[in-house]
C-alpha positions as a printed Julia matrix, in Angstrom:
407×3 Matrix{Float64}:
   1.35  -172.73  -34.31
   2.8   -169.49  -32.89
   0.61  -166.97  -31.05
   0.87  -164.54  -33.98
  -0.11  -167.19  -36.54
  -2.98  -168.35  -34.34
  -4.3   -164.8   -34.17
  -4.09  -164.46  -37.95
  -5.9   -167.78  -38.44
  -8.56  -166.73  -35.97
  -9.18  -163.46  -37.81
  -9.34  -165.32  -41.13
 -11.95  -167.73  -39.76
 -14.17  -164.8   -38.79
 -13.95  -163.18  -42.21
 -17.42  -162.59  -43.65
 -19.16  -163.67  -40.43
 -20.96  -161.39  -37.96
 -18.9   -161.08  -34.78
 -18.09  -158.78  -31.88
 -15.0   -158.6   -29.69
 -15.31  -157.49  -26.07
 -12.42  -157.21  -23.63
 -13.19  -157.3   -19.93
 -11.27  -158.16  -16.78
  -8.26  -159.3   -18.77
 -10.27  -161.63  -21.01
 -10.82  -161.15  -24.74
 -14.22  -162.52  -25.72
 -14.8   -163.2   -29.42
 -18.56  -163.46  -29.97
 -19.22  -165.33  -33.23
 -22.75  -164.92  -34.59
 -24.16  -167.92  -36.42
 -27.3   -169.07  -38.18
 -28.6   -172.31  -36.68
 -29.44  -173.71  -40.13
 -26.35  -172.79  -42.11
 -23.49  -174.96  -43.39
 -21.48  -171.75  -43.74
 -21.81  -171.18  -40.0
 -20.61  -174.74  -39.32
 -17.54  -174.16  -41.48
 -16.81  -170.81  -39.77
 -17.01  -172.41  -36.33
 -14.72  -175.26  -37.34
 -12.12  -172.82  -38.73
 -12.27  -170.63  -35.63
 -11.77  -173.51  -33.18
  -9.06  -175.06  -35.36
  -7.13  -171.77  -35.48
  -5.56  -172.52  -32.09
  -6.21  -168.99  -30.9
  -8.7   -169.72  -28.13
  -8.23  -171.05  -24.61
 -11.93  -171.99  -24.16
 -15.13  -172.31  -26.18
 -18.59  -171.21  -25.0
 -21.8   -172.14  -26.79
 -25.46  -171.08  -26.75
 -26.61  -174.34  -25.18
 -27.68  -175.72  -21.82
 -26.9   -179.25  -20.64
 -30.29  -180.63  -21.71
 -30.1   -179.26  -25.26
 -26.51  -180.46  -25.67
 -27.59  -183.93  -24.6
 -30.43  -183.84  -27.14
 -27.93  -182.91  -29.89
 -25.29  -185.44  -28.95
 -27.43  -188.28  -27.54
 -30.77  -188.66  -29.4
 -31.56  -191.8   -27.37
 -31.61  -189.86  -24.08
 -35.43  -189.83  -24.19
 -35.38  -193.6   -23.81
 -34.16  -193.15  -20.23
 -37.0   -190.82  -19.28
 -39.2   -191.73  -16.29
 -42.61  -190.71  -17.62
 -44.37  -191.36  -14.3
 -42.11  -188.85  -12.54
 -42.71  -186.32  -15.31
 -46.45  -186.53  -14.59
 -46.16  -186.56  -10.8
 -43.86  -183.53  -10.76
 -46.2   -181.55  -13.02
 -43.78  -181.36  -15.95
 -46.01  -182.73  -18.71
 -46.62  -179.28  -20.23
 -42.87  -178.64  -20.29
 -42.27  -182.07  -21.8
 -44.87  -181.27  -24.48
 -43.09  -177.97  -25.22
 -39.79  -179.82  -25.64
 -41.48  -182.32  -27.96
 -42.87  -179.46  -30.05
 -39.37  -177.96  -30.29
 -37.88  -181.35  -31.24
 -40.53  -181.93  -33.91
 -39.92  -178.43  -35.3
 -36.18  -179.12  -35.49
 -36.69  -182.42  -37.27
 -38.94  -180.79  -39.89
 -36.24  -178.19  -40.45
 -33.56  -180.84  -40.79
 -35.56  -182.67  -43.47
 -36.47  -179.47  -45.3
 -33.05  -177.78  -45.26
 -30.71  -180.77  -45.14
 -28.97  -179.66  -41.94
 -29.64  -180.39  -38.28
 -30.55  -177.14  -36.46
 -27.73  -176.28  -34.07
 -25.14  -178.26  -36.04
 -22.63  -175.41  -35.63
 -23.04  -175.53  -31.84
 -22.52  -179.29  -31.8
 -19.44  -178.89  -34.01
 -18.01  -176.26  -31.64
 -18.41  -178.57  -28.63
 -16.98  -181.64  -30.39
 -13.96  -179.83  -31.82
 -13.19  -178.1   -28.52
 -13.27  -181.43  -26.67
 -11.07  -183.06  -29.29
  -8.47  -180.34  -28.67
  -8.77  -180.51  -24.9
 -10.32  -177.05  -24.6
 -12.77  -176.24  -21.79
 -16.39  -175.99  -22.97
 -18.81  -173.58  -21.28
 -22.58  -174.05  -21.7
 -23.86  -170.51  -21.23
 -27.53  -170.58  -22.23
 -30.36  -170.84  -19.72
 -32.22  -174.13  -19.43
 -35.21  -174.21  -21.77
 -37.5   -175.23  -18.91
 -36.59  -172.13  -16.88
 -37.08  -169.89  -19.91
 -40.48  -171.44  -20.62
 -41.6   -171.11  -16.98
 -40.48  -167.48  -16.75
 -42.17  -166.7   -20.07
 -45.41  -168.31  -18.93
 -45.25  -166.48  -15.59
 -45.13  -163.11  -17.36
 -48.29  -163.77  -19.35
 -51.85  -163.21  -18.24
 -54.59  -165.82  -18.36
 -55.46  -165.32  -22.03
 -51.79  -164.99  -22.95
 -51.15  -168.43  -21.46
 -54.09  -169.84  -23.4
 -52.66  -168.4   -26.61
 -49.22  -169.74  -25.77
 -50.66  -173.21  -25.1
 -52.55  -173.04  -28.4
 -49.36  -172.14  -30.23
 -47.54  -175.06  -28.66
 -50.36  -177.44  -29.57
 -50.17  -176.15  -33.13
 -46.44  -176.87  -33.09
 -47.09  -180.4   -31.89
 -49.29  -181.32  -34.83
 -47.86  -179.21  -37.63
 -46.63  -181.37  -40.48
 -46.2   -178.82  -43.25
 -42.94  -177.19  -44.3
 -41.5   -174.35  -42.25
 -42.29  -170.98  -43.84
 -39.75  -168.61  -45.35
 -40.32  -166.03  -42.6
 -39.42  -168.54  -39.88
 -36.34  -169.66  -41.8
 -35.2   -166.04  -42.07
 -35.55  -165.72  -38.27
 -33.36  -168.77  -37.89
 -30.77  -167.24  -40.2
 -30.75  -164.29  -37.82
 -30.06  -166.86  -35.19
 -32.47  -167.91  -32.46
 -34.19  -171.28  -32.35
 -36.57  -170.5   -29.49
 -37.86  -167.28  -31.06
 -38.53  -169.02  -34.36
 -40.21  -171.93  -32.58
 -42.73  -169.66  -30.87
 -43.56  -168.07  -34.24
 -45.31  -164.72  -34.52
 -46.45  -164.81  -30.88
 -42.91  -163.98  -29.71
 -42.82  -160.73  -31.68
 -46.41  -159.83  -30.76
 -45.87  -160.33  -27.03
 -43.34  -157.96  -25.37
 -43.32  -160.18  -22.27
 -42.44  -163.27  -24.27
 -39.82  -161.48  -26.34
 -38.21  -160.09  -23.19
 -37.9   -163.56  -21.66
 -36.89  -165.5   -24.76
 -34.42  -163.02  -26.28
 -33.44  -160.06  -24.09
 -33.15  -161.95  -20.8
 -31.05  -164.66  -22.41
 -28.65  -162.05  -23.8
 -28.02  -160.94  -20.25
 -27.95  -164.49  -18.9
 -25.3   -165.61  -21.4
 -23.19  -162.52  -20.69
 -23.44  -163.32  -16.99
 -22.42  -166.94  -17.54
 -19.38  -165.85  -19.57
 -18.25  -163.63  -16.7
 -19.0   -166.37  -14.17
 -16.91  -168.95  -16.06
 -13.96  -166.57  -16.43
 -10.67  -168.13  -15.27
  -7.11  -166.73  -15.17
  -5.81  -169.32  -17.65
  -8.51  -168.5   -20.2
  -7.54  -165.18  -21.78
  -9.05  -165.85  -25.21
 -12.63  -167.17  -25.24
 -14.68  -167.98  -28.35
 -18.45  -167.71  -27.75
 -20.64  -169.26  -30.48
 -24.17  -167.79  -30.34
 -27.06  -167.03  -32.67
 -26.47  -163.85  -34.63
 -29.6   -162.3   -33.13
 -27.92  -162.29  -29.72
 -24.71  -160.5   -30.73
 -25.67  -156.89  -29.96
 -27.4   -157.58  -26.64
 -24.77  -160.04  -25.48
 -21.9   -157.65  -26.27
 -23.68  -154.78  -24.5
 -24.34  -156.73  -21.31
 -20.9   -158.31  -21.3
 -19.3   -154.9   -21.49
 -21.52  -152.88  -19.14
 -23.2   -155.13  -16.53
 -21.7   -154.39  -13.12
 -23.61  -156.66  -10.71
 -21.82  -159.75   -9.37
 -22.44  -162.52  -11.93
 -23.57  -165.19   -9.44
 -26.27  -162.95   -7.94
 -27.4   -161.79  -11.39
 -27.61  -165.37  -12.67
 -29.74  -166.4    -9.68
 -32.16  -163.54  -10.33
 -32.48  -164.59  -13.99
 -33.18  -168.2   -12.98
 -35.78  -167.33  -10.38
 -39.3   -168.49  -11.19
 -42.47  -167.12   -9.64
 -43.74  -169.35   -6.86
 -45.88  -171.98   -8.58
 -47.88  -172.41   -5.38
 -49.38  -168.95   -5.55
 -53.12  -168.78   -5.08
 -54.98  -169.36   -8.4
 -57.45  -166.53   -7.84
 -59.08  -166.75  -11.27
 -59.82  -170.47  -10.84
 -61.0   -169.96   -7.27
 -63.25  -167.1    -8.36
 -64.89  -169.12  -11.14
 -65.43  -172.14   -8.91
 -66.71  -169.97   -6.04
 -69.37  -168.45   -8.3
 -70.44  -171.9    -9.52
 -70.56  -173.38   -6.01
 -72.52  -170.36   -4.79
 -74.96  -170.93   -7.63
 -75.48  -174.57   -6.65
 -75.99  -173.59   -2.99
 -78.47  -170.94   -4.11
 -80.25  -173.6    -6.14
 -80.69  -175.77   -3.03
 -81.94  -172.74   -1.07
 -84.4   -171.53   -3.71
 -85.6   -174.75   -5.26
 -84.98  -177.33   -2.58
 -83.36  -180.72   -3.0
 -84.71  -181.29   -6.52
 -83.2   -178.13   -8.0
 -79.93  -178.47   -6.08
 -79.49  -182.07   -7.19
 -80.25  -181.05  -10.77
 -77.52  -178.37  -10.68
 -75.04  -180.84   -9.2
 -75.9   -183.26  -11.98
 -75.34  -180.53  -14.59
 -71.92  -179.83  -13.04
 -70.93  -183.5   -13.07
 -72.19  -184.07  -16.6
 -70.4   -181.09  -18.14
 -67.07  -181.38  -16.31
 -66.87  -185.18  -16.26
 -68.38  -185.63  -19.7
 -66.13  -183.18  -21.5
 -63.02  -184.38  -19.65
 -63.88  -187.91  -20.75
 -64.47  -186.65  -24.29
 -61.0   -185.07  -24.26
 -59.47  -188.36  -23.17
 -61.47  -190.18  -25.84
 -60.21  -187.78  -28.54
 -56.68  -188.49  -27.31
 -57.21  -192.19  -28.02
 -56.79  -193.01  -24.33
 -57.37  -196.37  -22.69
 -61.0   -196.92  -21.5
 -59.9   -196.78  -17.86
 -58.16  -193.44  -18.52
 -61.43  -192.12  -19.96
 -63.39  -193.35  -16.92
 -60.8   -191.78  -14.61
 -61.2   -188.44  -16.36
 -64.99  -188.61  -16.0
 -64.83  -189.51  -12.3
 -62.09  -187.09  -11.23
 -63.12  -183.94  -13.17
 -66.18  -182.99  -11.05
 -63.97  -182.87   -7.93
 -61.89  -179.98   -9.28
 -62.87  -177.61   -6.38
 -61.14  -179.99   -3.94
 -57.79  -180.2    -5.8
 -57.06  -176.8    -7.3
 -53.37  -177.45   -7.91
 -53.68  -180.91   -9.52
 -55.15  -180.98  -13.05
 -57.59  -183.66  -14.12
 -55.29  -184.64  -16.97
 -52.58  -185.75  -14.52
 -54.83  -188.51  -13.14
 -55.87  -189.71  -16.58
 -52.26  -189.62  -17.82
 -51.02  -191.7   -14.88
 -53.65  -194.34  -15.6
 -52.68  -194.25  -19.29
 -49.01  -194.88  -18.4
 -49.9   -197.89  -16.27
 -52.42  -199.38  -18.68
 -50.32  -198.84  -21.8
 -46.77  -198.78  -20.54
 -44.51  -197.18  -23.18
 -41.92  -199.51  -24.64
 -38.29  -198.77  -25.4
 -39.05  -198.42  -29.1
 -41.67  -195.73  -28.34
 -38.99  -193.54  -26.79
 -36.55  -194.2   -29.61
 -39.09  -193.27  -32.3
 -40.56  -190.35  -30.37
 -38.64  -187.62  -32.2
 -39.84  -188.94  -35.58
 -43.39  -189.78  -34.49
 -43.86  -186.28  -33.06
 -43.71  -184.84  -36.58
 -47.11  -186.19  -37.66
 -50.58  -186.4   -36.13
 -50.71  -190.13  -36.88
 -47.39  -190.59  -35.12
 -48.68  -188.83  -32.01
 -51.49  -191.35  -31.73
 -49.31  -194.34  -32.6
 -46.58  -193.59  -30.07
 -47.47  -194.49  -26.47
 -45.33  -191.72  -24.97
 -46.87  -188.94  -27.02
 -50.34  -190.4   -26.44
 -49.82  -189.92  -22.69
 -49.09  -186.26  -23.42
 -52.23  -186.04  -25.57
 -54.24  -187.61  -22.74
 -52.97  -184.99  -20.34
 -53.53  -182.01  -22.65
 -56.92  -182.92  -24.16
 -58.36  -184.12  -20.84
 -57.43  -180.8   -19.24
 -58.87  -178.91  -22.19
 -62.15  -180.84  -21.87
 -62.25  -180.33  -18.11
 -61.69  -176.57  -18.38
 -64.33  -176.28  -21.1
 -66.72  -178.24  -18.91
 -66.22  -175.85  -15.98
 -67.13  -172.85  -18.14
 -70.14  -174.51  -19.78
 -71.39  -175.87  -16.45
 -71.14  -172.4   -14.95
 -73.14  -170.9   -17.81
 -75.77  -173.64  -17.58
 -76.15  -173.23  -13.81
 -76.5   -169.47  -14.2
 -79.14  -169.97  -16.9
 -81.12  -172.34  -14.69
 -81.07  -169.9   -11.76
 -82.22  -167.08  -14.05
 -85.15  -169.16  -15.18
């Protein structure tokens, strides 16, 4: 195919599709906007790549999401113990919620979300074209989003994720329309993304800039025509940043990947625990050993009891429940390690997930019954519900101790 014919075929493939063309530093970037749940978008991508016009193909994916699309069995190689020890259970739960959401969409609409991105990668590789993964890793986006939210914002975000874990009904028309505009993460977070400027900034606006930066960073002399396949909702922002950003791409990418230090002092937790401890000390001072011991018992009963109740509601092993009850009252001595991590580690060892649990995880995560049946997802439930019980216990114990001192 001659260069002129390739250009004509490329233009024909884009006909009727939203797209932008940006030329910078000798490279012509064709930004093709897609809907992640559209067979029309799949066909447009296939025609564009097959046109022979482009020297490279970029897609709105990171390595982890591409692996999930192309290798569904990748979860079977997951080391669940390391996930718990490295404090990544919440992130793992968020990925499960996203996977369950995608599977519900696939069943409802008859197309795998992101099929056009997968098609772009496969066709580019078949033709020997370089493939650039330009989206930011979901884990980084989630961490940066969480870091921008206040205490109650994080609680609301966690509640939304939990709702996503257990939702079994069909995806609503409003969410489907968002997907037709083209962003899976925004649709997955539901209304909270549009209600929270901080979340919207991280999930949409920052990623526009990140993908523009990655396109500039991957620029090579031999690649003069680059096709970038992205959700239609990213077109305007991506084109703007690609055309006007002036900072060096490597430095800009590093700033957009930076996450707030997770080891920062948890002042809210310290403040709550300090008040409770002060109350117990005051109880010893005012009422002697009897009153102090009674307040300590109240603390142990509420924190340990509700943590154990959370583990029980998760269907955890009896030893996991006992672990939750024993560990929870010692929260003041391990601020950075949640109670749920201990219970989840015991759960993994007592009910070691089997290979089939990992293979069926994506399907089991779509129903509440499946979450309890699957040993992998039950570890996640143990972690989440034990932590929820422990946190509730801290608040109720504090209120009870304050009431006793008032009396």
